[in-house]
N, C-alpha and C positions, 0 to 999 in steps of 0.2 A: 504494500500500500504506500502511496506517495501523498504526503500532506504538505501543502504549501502554508507557510507561516508568515502572516502579514501583520504589521503594526507600524505605526509611525513614531510614537513616543511612549514612554512609560516612566514612572517615578521609581525611586529607590524602594519605596514601600511595596511595589509590585513584583520585585525580583523574586522573593520566595515563592509566590504563586506561579510565576512563569517558570521558574526552575523545577517546581514539582510537576507541572504539565510536561515540560520537555523531557525530564527524567523518565516519566511514565511512557512517553512515546518511544524513547530510545530503548527502554527495557523490553518493549514489544517489537523491537526491530523495525519500527516505522521509518521509512525514508523521508527525511525532512528537506524541504526546499524553502529557503528563507528569502524574504524581501531583503535585498542587500543592505539598505540603510539600517533596518532593524537589527540585522545580524551584527553590523559594525558597532552598534551601541551595546548589544547584548554580550558580545564575546568577552568583554572585560569582567563580566559577572557570572558567567556560566562556562563550564568546561565541556567541550564536545568530544565525543569518542573519536570522531573524524571530522574533517572539514566538510560541511554540507554544500549542496548545490545552492545556487542563488537565482533570483529573478529580479528584474527592475520594472517590469510592466507585465500586463496580461499576455503580451505578445511573446514573451520568452519563458512562460510557464511550460513545463513539460506537458505534452498532450495527454499523458497517462495520469495526470494529477487527479487523485480521488476526492480530495477535500481541501478547502481553503479556510 
């Protein structure tokens, strides 16, 4: 399953909830595709098992994306 993760901004108070969601997705081996700007903000606060794929608009989302 491929899940695209999109967000523009978040506060420091949101990091625990975001981390919990991302950890659960990684534990289930869900392939994540991140909105690049969101990933660039998030990577300082969350450690990824591997570098995920990115998108910058709907035009470069993988065709097989199951959920946004």
